[in-house]
PASEKE-33922 format. One record per atom (N, C-alpha, C): residue in three letters; x, z negated, y negated. Coordinates in pm, whole numbers, padded with zeros to 5 digits, always signed. Each point is the difference from the previous one (the first is absolute). Layout:
N
alaXZY;...
//
This chain:
218
met+00084+00000+00119;met-00084+00000-00119;met+00088+00000-00125;ala-00045+00070-00106;ala+00075+00006-00124;ala+00006-00139-00063;thr+00107-00022-00078;thr+00017-00128-00067;thr-00114-00023-00098;ala-00055-00122-00001;ala-00110-00033-00092;ala+00052+00004-00143;arg-00080+00057-00087;arg+00034+00007-00142;arg-00101-00082-00079;gln+00033-00025-00126;gln-00087-00078-00086;gln-00074+00091-00098;phe-00133-00008+00004;phe-00084+00079-00089;phe-00089-00094-00080;ala-00032+00041-00122;ala-00101-00070-00079;ala-00104+00103-00042;val-00126-00037+00008;val-00109+00088-00040;val-00079-00070-00109;ile-00004+00063-00118;ile-00070-00058-00115;ile-00132+00076-00017;gly-00109-00071+00020;gly-00132+00063-00003;gly-00051+00016+00142;leu-00095-00083+00040;leu-00047+00001+00139;leu-00141+00055+00011;gly-00023+00111-00072;gly-00124+00074+00018;gly+00008+00079+00129;arg-00084+00100+00014;arg-00007+00075+00126;arg+00135+00062+00038;phe+00066+00067-00095;phe+00128+00064+00028;phe+00110-00103+00024;gly+00013-00096-00092;gly+00105-00100+00013;gly-00013-00082+00127;arg-00124-00038+00033;arg-00023-00077+00122;arg+00039+00079+00124;ser-00034+00130+00001;ser+00035+00085+00114;ser+00151+00011+00016;val+00072+00020-00110;val+00147+00009+00004;val+00059-00132+00049;ala-00045-00111-00057;ala+00055-00131+00034;ala-00021-00035+00147;leu-00122+00021+00049;leu-00031-00036+00138;leu+00073+00090+00099;thr+00014+00129-00035;thr+00073+00092+00089;thr+00146-00041+00010;leu+00061-00032-00113;leu+00141-00043+00001;leu+00017-00129+00081;ala-00095-00092-00016;ala+00006-00126+00074;ala-00014+00025+00150;asp-00091+00090+00037;asp-00019+00033+00141;asp+00124+00065+00060;met+00080+00064-00086;met+00123+00065+00047;met+00116-00100+00011;gly-00028-00126-00032;gly+00100-00105+00017;gly+00083-00033-00122;his-00038+00051-00117;his+00076-00027-00121;his-00055-00124-00073;glu+00083-00057-00084;glu-00042-00112-00083;glu-00072+00056-00122;val-00121-00049-00026;val-00080+00055-00109;val-00055-00112-00088;leu+00024+00015-00129;leu-00059-00089-00099;leu-00111+00075-00072;gly-00118-00059-00008;gly-00112+00062-00069;gly-00037-00079-00125;leu-00026+00070-00109;leu-00038-00065-00126;leu-00124+00068-00057;asp-00097-00078-00041;asp-00120+00053-00065;asp-00058-00105-00092;ala-00068+00047-00103;ala-00060-00094-00095;ala-00128-00062+00054;gln-00061+00067+00098;gln-00129-00047+00054;gln+00019-00090+00122;glu-00060-00116-00004;glu+00011-00096+00110;glu-00053+00058+00130;glu-00111+00074-00008;glu-00062+00055+00121;glu+00093+00099+00069;ala+00068+00086-00079;ala+00092+00099+00057;ala+00116-00068+00070;val+00052-00106-00060;val+00111-00075+00059;val-00044-00068+00129;his-00119-00057-00003;his-00053-00073+00116;his-00018+00093+00121;glu-00041+00124-00025;glu-00029+00094+00109;glu+00122+00034+00084;val+00119-00004-00061;val+00121+00038+00074;val+00092-00119+00025;gly-00043-00118-00043;gly+00087-00117+00002;gly+00061-00033+00134;asp-00074+00021+00108;asp+00051-00039+00132;asp+00078+00112+00069;arg+00014+00115-00065;arg+00069+00113+00066;arg+00129+00041-00068;leu+00024-00049-00122;leu+00124+00033-00071;leu+00095-00119+00003;thr+00127+00026-00024;thr+00100-00107+00001;thr-00028-00101-00111;his-00029+00051-00119;his-00033-00085-00115;his-00107+00069-00081;val-00088-00078-00062;val-00097+00056-00095;val-00004-00089-00123;ala-00033+00060-00113;ala-00007-00078-00123;ala-00108+00058-00090;gln-00065-00088-00073;gln-00098+00043-00099;gln+00064-00015-00137;gly-00006+00107-00080;gly+00061-00007-00132;gly-00014+00130-00075;asp+00029-00006-00129;asp-00009+00116-00088;asp+00134+00073+00000;ala+00004+00117+00061;ala+00126+00074+00011;ala+00053+00050-00134;thr-00087+00005-00102;thr+00048+00045-00131;thr+00072-00111-00076;asp+00004-00120+00057;asp+00073-00112-00057;asp+00142+00001+00058;glu+00097+00028-00083;glu+00138+00013+00047;glu+00050-00126+00070;glu-00047-00117-00044;glu+00043-00126+00061;glu-00047-00009+00145;val-00120+00055+00028;val-00052+00002+00137;val+00091+00086+00089;leu+00038+00117-00050;leu+00088+00089+00077;leu+00136-00064+00023;lys+00054-00064-00104;lys+00131-00066+00014;lys-00004-00109+00104;ala-00108-00078-00001;ala-00012-00114+00091;ala-00006+00043+00147;met-00042+00124+00023;met-00013+00048+00138;met+00130+00057+00055;gly+00103+00010-00085;gly+00129+00049+00048;gly-00004+00142+00053;leu-00074+00087-00067;leu-00023+00135+00052;leu+00125+00088+00002;arg+00099-00034-00081;arg+00122+00082-00001;arg+00073-00005+00134;asn-00032-00099+00083;asn+00065-00013+00130;asn-00070+00079+00111;phe-00114+00062-00033;phe-00074+00075+00102;phe+00054+00142+00012;asp-00014+00057+00119;asp+00045+00138+00022;asp-00087+00100-00076;val-00131-00022+00005;val-00095+00092-00066;val-00114-00082-00058;val-00042+00036-00121;val-00120-00059-00060;val-00100+00113-00025;val-00121-00017+00051;val-00105+00100-00015;val-00098-00047-00107;val-00017+00080-00104;val-00097-00031-00105;val-00129+00076+00034;ala-00095-00075+00055;ala-00124+00062+00051;ala-00120-00038-00086;ile+00026-00030-00127;ile-00108-00038-00091;ile-00095+00119-00015;gly-00130-00027+00015;gly-00097+00108+00008;gly-00048+00056-00131;gln-00096-00066-00064;gln-00070+00059-00114;gln+00075-00010-00132;asp+00083-00101-00017;asp+00064-00026-00129;asp+00131+00077-00012;ile-00009+00120-00058;ile+00117+00086-00013;ile+00108-00064-00086;gln-00041-00062-00110;gln+00096-00064-00090;gln+00077-00111+00072;ala-00072-00077+00082;ala+00066-00109+00073;ala+00100+00055+00101;ser-00035+00108+00068;ser+00092+00055+00101;ser+00128+00051-00066;ile-00013+00060-00117;ile+00118+00049-00073;ile+00087-00117-00046;leu-00064-00102-00057;leu+00073-00117-00050;leu+00073-00072+00113;val-00068-00019+00113;val+00061-00070+00114;val+00118+00079+00054;thr-00016+00133+00012;thr+00110+00085+00047;thr+00121-00013-00090;leu-00022+00005-00131;leu+00109-00013-00097;leu+00069-00136+00014;met-00078-00107+00010;met+00059-00134+00009;met+00080-00017+00129;leu-00050+00056+00109;leu+00071-00012+00127;leu+00139+00064-00008;lys+00007+00118-00061;lys+00130+00067-00013;lys+00092-00078-00093;glu-00058-00057-00107;glu+00082-00080-00092;glu+00050-00128+00067;leu-00075-00049+00098;leu+00042-00119+00074;leu+00106+00032+00106;gly+00025+00130+00022;gly+00104+00039+00095;gly-00049+00030+00140;val-00131+00025+00016;val-00051+00035+00133;val+00059+00134+00041;lys+00053+00006+00122;lys+00073+00118+00045;lys-00088+00124+00014;tyr-00116-00016+00061;tyr-00083+00118+00031;tyr-00147-00034-00024;val-00060+00070-00094;val-00141-00023-00035;val-00082+00124+00034;val-00103-00022+00080;val-00097+00105+00032;val-00127-00032-00076;ala-00050+00095-00079;ala-00116-00026-00083;ala-00113+00098+00030;lys-00120-00054+00010;lys-00119+00081+00025;lys-00051+00057-00132;ala-00028+00131-00001;ala-00053+00065-00120;ala-00140+00053+00027;arg-00081-00001-00105;arg-00136+00053+00012;arg-00008+00145-00044;thr+00082+00039-00097;thr-00003+00136-00054;thr+00143+00051-00014;glu+00014+00132-00023;glu+00133+00060-00021;glu+00066-00063-00123;ala-00077-00016-00109;ala+00056-00058-00122;ala+00048-00143+00024;his-00080-00078+00073;his+00038-00136+00036;his+00130+00002+00080;gly+00009+00091+00095;gly+00120+00011+00082;gly+00125+00033-00081;lys-00015+00088-00098;lys+00114+00037-00084;lys+00051-00119-00079;val-00093-00081-00052;val+00041-00118-00077;val+00069-00100+00092;leu-00054-00020+00120;leu+00062-00094+00096;leu+00143+00043+00031;ala+00021+00130+00018;ala+00134+00050+00030;ala+00093-00024-00119;arg-00051+00019-00120;arg+00083-00017-00120;arg+00039-00145-00025;val-00085-00093+00039;val+00035-00141-00022;val+00082-00056+00116;gly+00031+00085+00099;gly+00095-00044+00102;gly-00044-00001+00144;ala-00126+00033+00030;ala-00044+00000+00140;ala+00089+00092+00083;asp+00051-00050+00111;asp+00087+00081+00087;asp-00082+00100+00081;arg-00124-00034+00027;arg-00089+00092+00070;arg-00142-00023-00050;val-00071+00109-00026;val-00139-00007-00044;val-00087+00061+00110;val-00105-00070+00038;val-00090+00051+00105;val-00140+00017-00058;phe-00071+00099+00055;phe-00136+00030-00042;phe-00091-00009+00122;pro-00036-00121+00043;pro-00073-00015+00127;pro-00131+00076+00007;glu-00081-00005-00107;glu-00130+00068+00005;glu+00019+00151+00009;arg+00089+00054-00085;arg+00023+00145+00001;arg+00060+00047+00132;asp+00102-00074+00048;asp+00067+00041+00123;asp-00092-00007+00120;met-00083-00105+00007;met-00094-00011+00111;met-00102+00113-00006;gly-00046+00033-00121;gly-00094+00111-00014;gly+00061+00130+00048;ala+00127+00023-00032;ala+00068+00122+00044;ala+00012+00004+00152;arg+00031-00115+00060;arg+00013-00004+00146;arg-00133+00031+00068;val-00107-00062-00050;val-00132+00024+00057;val-00038+00147-00011;ala+00025+00059-00117;ala-00034+00140-00021;ala+00076+00090+00096;his+00130-00024+00015;his+00080+00082+00092;his-00050-00013+00144;asn-00035-00123+00039;asn-00046-00021+00137;asn-00138+00063+00025;leu-00081+00009-00106;leu-00131+00064+00015;leu+00014+00150+00014;val+00092+00057-00078;val+00016+00146-00002;val+00083+00049+00117;ser+00106-00075+00035;ser+00093+00046+00103;ser+00001-00100+00115;ser-00065+00033+00108;ser-00011-00093+00111;ser+00134-00025+00069;asn+00100+00089-00026;asn+00130-00018+00066;asn+00096-00083-00084;val-00043-00045-00120;val+00085-00083-00083;val-00029-00147+00029;leu+00102-00073+00050;leu-00018-00140+00036;leu+00018-00092-00119;asp+00099+00027-00082;asp+00027-00087-00113;asp+00084+00076-00100;gln+00004-00051-00124;gln+00084+00062-00101;gln+00049-00106-00097;ile+00119+00023-00054;ile+00060-00089-00097;ile+00043+00083-00119;glu-00047-00036-00117;glu+00039+00072-00121;glu+00133-00053-00049;leu+00101+00088-00007;leu+00132-00040-00046;leu+00012+00011-00151;ser-00065+00100-00056;ser+00003+00026-00143;ser-00128+00075-00033;pro-00025+00031-00128;pro-00124+00071-00033;pro-00018+00133+00073;asp+00110+00061+00050;asp-00019+00129+00068;asp+00074+00012+00134;his+00049-00109+00055;his+00064+00003+00132;his-00065-00103+00092;thr-00020+00040+00126;thr-00071-00085+00094;thr+00065+00006+00137;ile-00010-00113+00075;ile+00035-00001+00142;ile-00130-00009+00078;val-00018+00087+00100;val-00121-00006+00082;val+00035-00002+00148;glu-00088-00061+00078;glu+00009+00007+00145;glu-00105+00100+00047;ile+00044+00104+00070;ile-00091+00106+00044;ile+00007+00014+00152;val-00116+00006+00064;val-00005+00019+00144;val+00016+00150+00030;ala+00095+00031+00087;ala+00025+00140+00035;ala-00116+00056+00083;gly-00053+00111-00044;gly-00108+00066+00072;gly+00051+00113+00088;glu-00092+00083+00046;glu+00035+00111+00091;glu+00103+00094-00059;lys-00011+00027-00131;lys+00091+00097-00064;lys+00145-00046+00003;phe+00021-00132+00009;phe+00137-00052+00001;phe+00053-00019+00142;ala-00090-00002+00098;ala+00037-00037+00137;ala+00099+00099+00061;ala+00097-00057+00075;ala+00100+00078+00075;ala+00089+00084-00091;lys+00016-00043-00125;lys+00091+00069-00091;lys+00103-00100-00051;thr+00119+00050-00033;thr+00103-00085-00057;thr-00016-00004-00152;leu+00065-00096-00061;leu-00004-00006-00147;leu+00059+00126-00061;arg+00102+00058+00067;arg+00059+00124-00051;arg-00104+00113+00002;gln-00077+00007+00107;gln-00104+00104+00008;gln-00111-00022-00102;leu-00037-00125-00019;leu-00107-00030-00097;leu+00048+00026-00143;asp+00127-00031-00027;asp+00063+00026-00130;asp-00088-00048-00116;leu-00038-00127+00007;leu-00094-00054-00098;leu+00058-00003-00141;arg+00132-00015-00010;arg+00061-00003-00133;arg-00017+00134-00071;ala+00027+00109+00072;ala-00011+00133-00061;ala-00146+00040-00021;arg-00087-00036+00095;arg-00139+00045-00008;arg-00085-00083-00095;tyr+00028-00131-00005;tyr-00086-00087-00080;tyr+00076-00084-00104;gly+00133+00000+00007;gly+00078-00079-00094;gly-00002-00149+00029;val-00013-00036+00130;val+00000-00142+00037;val+00111-00027+00102;asn+00041-00125+00008;asn+00102-00041+00097;asn-00056-00101+00099;val+00037+00013+00127;val-00041-00095+00103;val+00104-00110+00008;met-00043-00124-00036;met+00092-00114-00001;met+00012-00065+00137;ala-00110+00002+00076;ala+00000-00066+00130;ala-00114+00057+00085;ile+00011-00020+00131;ile-00105+00040+00095;ile-00029-00119+00090;arg-00127-00033+00015;arg-00039-00107+00092;arg-00062+00063+00124;lys+00063-00024+00116;lys-00050+00050+00127;lys-00037-00121+00085;gly-00127-00038-00005;gly-00042-00122+00069;gly+00067-00120-00066;asp+00078-00077+00079;asp+00069-00118-00053;asp+00138+00034-00056;glu+00046+00124+00024;glu+00134+00040-00045;glu-00008+00060-00140;val+00094-00039-00086;val+00009+00056-00135;val+00135+00068-00016;ile-00003+00128-00035;ile+00123+00077-00021;ile+00019+00015-00150;val+00103-00065-00054;val+00029+00006-00143;val+00096+00114-00028;ser-00023+00074-00109;ser+00081+00117-00037;ser+00015+00094+00120;pro-00110+00052+00051;pro+00005+00085+00120;pro+00079+00129-00024;lys+00065+00045+00106;lys+00077+00125-00008;lys-00093+00120+00004;ala+00052+00115-00040;ala-00081+00122-00009;ala-00053+00046+00135;asp+00071-00034+00109;asp-00045+00045+00132;asp-00094-00100+00068;glu-00045-00103-00077;glu-00095-00097+00054;glu-00135+00068+00023;ser-00053-00013+00122;ser-00126+00066+00034;ser-00118-00093-00031;ile-00108+00061-00051;ile-00120-00075-00038;ile-00108+00017+00107;ala-00065-00109+00035;ala-00112+00004+00094;ala-00129-00031-00075;glu-00111+00052+00049;glu-00129-00030-00063;glu-00024-00152+00005;gly-00037-00058-00112;gly-00022-00144-00006;gly+00118-00077-00056;asp+00118+00065-00010;asp+00113-00067-00066;asp-00036-00026-00146;val+00058-00105-00057;val-00024-00031-00141;val+00125+00036-00080;leu-00017+00089-00098;leu+00110+00042-00086;leu-00007-00078-00132;val+00112-00061-00038;val+00009-00066-00130;val+00066+00098-00095;val-00078+00047-00098;val+00041+00112-00084;val+00004-00042-00146;ile+00102+00050-00073;ile+00011-00027-00143;ile-00001+00132-00076;gly-00067+00002-00116;gly-00002+00121-00080;gly-00083-00018-00126;arg-00004+00103-00081;arg-00085-00001-00118;arg-00145+00003+00044;asp-00088-00057-00082;asp-00142-00006+00036;asp-00057+00137+00031;thr+00038+00101-00079;thr-00053+00135+00022;thr+00046+00055+00136;ser+00124-00030+00037;ser+00052+00046+00130;ser-00070-00072+00115;ile-00021-00132-00017;ile-00068-00078+00102;ile-00141+00053+00022;arg-00069+00032-00109;arg-00137+00052+00013;arg-00003+00131+00078;arg+00098+00088-00027;arg+00006+00128+00072;arg+00020-00025+00149;leu+00084-00096+00032;leu+00026-00033+00141;leu-00125-00058+00065;glu-00071-00089-00071;glu-00121-00061+00054;glu-00105+00105+00033;glu-00008+00104-00082;glu-00100+00104+00020;glu+00023+00078+00129;gln+00123-00011+00054;gln+00030+00070+00125;gln-00040-00082+00121;
//
């Protein structure tokens, strides 16, 4: 098992609670902070530590020793101003890595400018995943790397079966690269050109969104 790391999640609404509980279930140490007593109470028995307090109060953040954590997630929901202020204060306190939840593109840009190491858009990204899965039954999952680059997992259909990556030539035909192939329980990372594809194999592919869409249509 990987070494346990220390995470703090500020804001225990639906998104923050999901992140905190998942990290805890994975065996990591997790501190949860929220201004609402009910939110803190709901996760109190499943996280390493929980605290009720106003994250926009710098003294509260200092008292929690957040600069010693590996990652701090700012999951504040509705209050955009508060999420920006907390992100800024965390970086000024010396927190190594801050992940901040954004509601809009403009919000995300401000979070990045005040120091967020990573900005996530949970509502937008989940909507994109659902849409892709509705339209393309062979797409298992997708991760947005940037506004126009994506990693997707695609199940190989009949057209890919019994062909090598060299024969498929996905880079030339669609402008995408195959990063890995999952064959049952086996995962082949950086597969060679002569690797043969079987129907049902899962291809992990990276490319521009337009290229990915062209591939999905096949």
